[in-house]
C-alpha positions in Angstrom: 0.0 0.0 0.0 1.4 3.4 -1.0 1.5 6.2 1.4 -0.5 9.3 0.4 2.7 11.3 -0.3 3.9 8.7 -2.8 0.5 8.5 -4.4 0.7 12.3 -4.9 4.2 12.1 -6.3 3.2 9.4 -8.8 0.2 11.5 -9.9 2.3 14.6 -10.2 4.9 12.7 -12.3 2.2 11.3 -14.5 0.7 14.8 -15.0 4.2 16.2 -15.9 4.8 13.3 -18.4 1.5 13.9 -20.1 1.6 17.7 -20.2 5.2 18.0 -21.5 6.5 16.9 -25.0 9.8 15.6 -23.5 11.2 14.4 -20.2 14.9 13.7 -20.2 16.3 11.4 -17.5 19.6 12.7 -16.1 22.2 10.9 -14.1 23.7 13.3 -11.5 25.6 11.1 -9.0 28.5 13.0 -7.5 27.3 16.5 -8.3 27.8 19.2 -5.8 25.0 21.4 -4.5 26.5 24.4 -6.3 26.6 22.5 -9.6 23.0 21.3 -9.3 21.9 24.9 -8.5 23.8 26.1 -11.6 22.2 23.4 -13.7 18.7 24.2 -12.4 19.3 27.9 -13.1 20.3 27.2 -16.7 17.4 24.8 -17.3 14.9 27.4 -15.8 16.3 30.0 -18.2 15.5 27.7 -21.1 12.0 27.1 -19.8 12.7 23.6 -18.5 11.4 22.1 -15.2 13.9 20.0 -13.3 12.8 17.6 -10.6 14.1 14.4 -8.8 11.8 11.5 -8.2 12.5 8.1 -6.6 13.1 5.5 -9.3 10.4 3.2 -7.8 7.8 5.9 -8.1 8.9 6.7 -11.7 8.6 3.0 -12.6 5.1 2.9 -11.1 4.0 6.1 -13.1 5.5 4.8 -16.3 3.7 1.5 -15.8 0.4 3.3 -15.2 0.9 5.3 -18.4 1.8 2.2 -20.4 5.2 3.5 -21.3 7.7 0.6 -21.7 11.4 0.3 -22.6 12.7 2.5 -19.8 14.7 0.0 -17.8 18.0 1.7 -18.6 16.7 5.1 -17.6 16.4 4.4 -13.9 19.9 3.4 -12.8 21.2 5.3 -9.9 20.1 8.8 -8.8 18.0 10.2 -11.6 16.7 13.7 -12.1 14.1 14.6 -14.8 14.0 17.6 -17.1 10.5 18.4 -18.5 9.8 20.7 -21.4 7.5 21.4 -24.2 10.5 22.2 -26.4 12.0 18.8 -27.3 15.4 20.3 -27.9 16.0 22.7 -25.0 16.6 20.3 -22.1 18.9 18.1 -24.1 21.0 21.1 -25.3 21.3 22.5 -21.8 22.2 19.2 -20.2 24.7 18.4 -22.9 26.5 21.7 -22.5 26.5 21.3 -18.7 27.9 17.8 -19.0 30.9 19.2 -20.8 31.8 21.2 -17.7 30.6 18.6 -15.1 31.5 15.1 -16.4 29.4 13.2 -13.9 26.2 14.6 -15.4 24.8 12.6 -18.3 21.5 11.9 -20.1 20.2 8.4 -19.6 17.4 8.7 -22.2 13.9 9.9 -21.7 10.3 10.1 -22.8 9.4 11.9 -26.0 5.7 12.4 -26.8 4.7 9.4 -24.7 7.4 7.0 -26.0 10.7 5.9 -24.4 13.9 7.2 -26.2 17.4 5.8 -25.7 20.4 7.7 -24.5 21.7 8.1 -28.0 18.3 9.5 -29.2 18.3 12.0 -26.3 21.8 13.1 -27.1 20.8 13.5 -30.8 18.0 15.9 -29.7 20.8 18.2 -28.4 22.3 18.4 -31.9 19.0 19.6 -33.5 18.5 23.2 -34.3 15.7 25.1 -32.5 12.2 24.8 -33.9 12.1 28.4 -35.1 15.4 28.0 -37.0 14.2 24.8 -38.7 11.0 26.4 -39.7 12.9 29.4 -41.1 15.0 27.0 -43.1 11.9 25.3 -44.5 10.4 28.6 -45.5 13.6 29.7 -47.2 13.9 26.4 -49.1 10.3 26.6 -50.2 10.8 30.2 -51.3 14.1 29.6 -53.2 12.5 28.4 -56.5 10.1 31.3 -56.5 12.9 33.7 -56.0 14.8 32.1 -58.8 11.8 32.4 -61.1 11.4 36.1 -60.3 15.0 36.6 -61.1 14.7 34.9 -64.5 11.5 36.7 -65.3 13.2 40.1 -64.4 16.1 39.1 -66.6 14.1 38.5 -69.8 13.0 42.1 -70.3 16.5 43.3 -69.4 18.1 41.0 -71.9 15.6 42.0 -74.6 16.5 45.7 -74.1 20.2 44.7 -74.4 19.6 42.8 -77.6 17.6 45.7 -79.1 20.2 48.2 -78.1 22.9 46.0 -79.8 20.8 45.9 -83.0 20.3 49.7 -82.9 24.1 50.2 -82.5 24.8 47.8 -85.5 22.3 49.6 -87.7 23.8 53.0 -86.7 27.3 51.7 -87.6 26.1 50.3 -90.9 24.3 53.5 -91.8 27.5 55.6 -90.9 29.7 53.4 -93.1 
């Protein structure tokens, strides 16, 4: 029988997992209080929530949500980073792990499905959503810009050809 505090923690975790696009499981064994505070500050600035849950409670919440394939996520002390931006937590944790070697991503949950450590790390290499959208718009617009350039060039070329013909006729008439 679970204690009321544990039932509340499982319910809170389930709500966070359902209301956020991504949850990254982070190993943090051997991190100092100052380092964790710094990581929390960086995550907060990126709009990411960071919370530690007991692994047994996480297992229970994931079972209740029907999320499988998470055995490797729950080894040792694990903190969770929740965000609606799938890239932000992975980027911040990856950058922080360069400074503090004991911090690492174990994997996570992306849109209700378990992701591996490698998949979580690959999220960190993606560009921000706004940048990707800008690139798509630029790519879609490129053929149109090229067409406009070609269509603008046709009258200009026609004027050049007519000018050359005029010059040739003037030279022929002068000779």
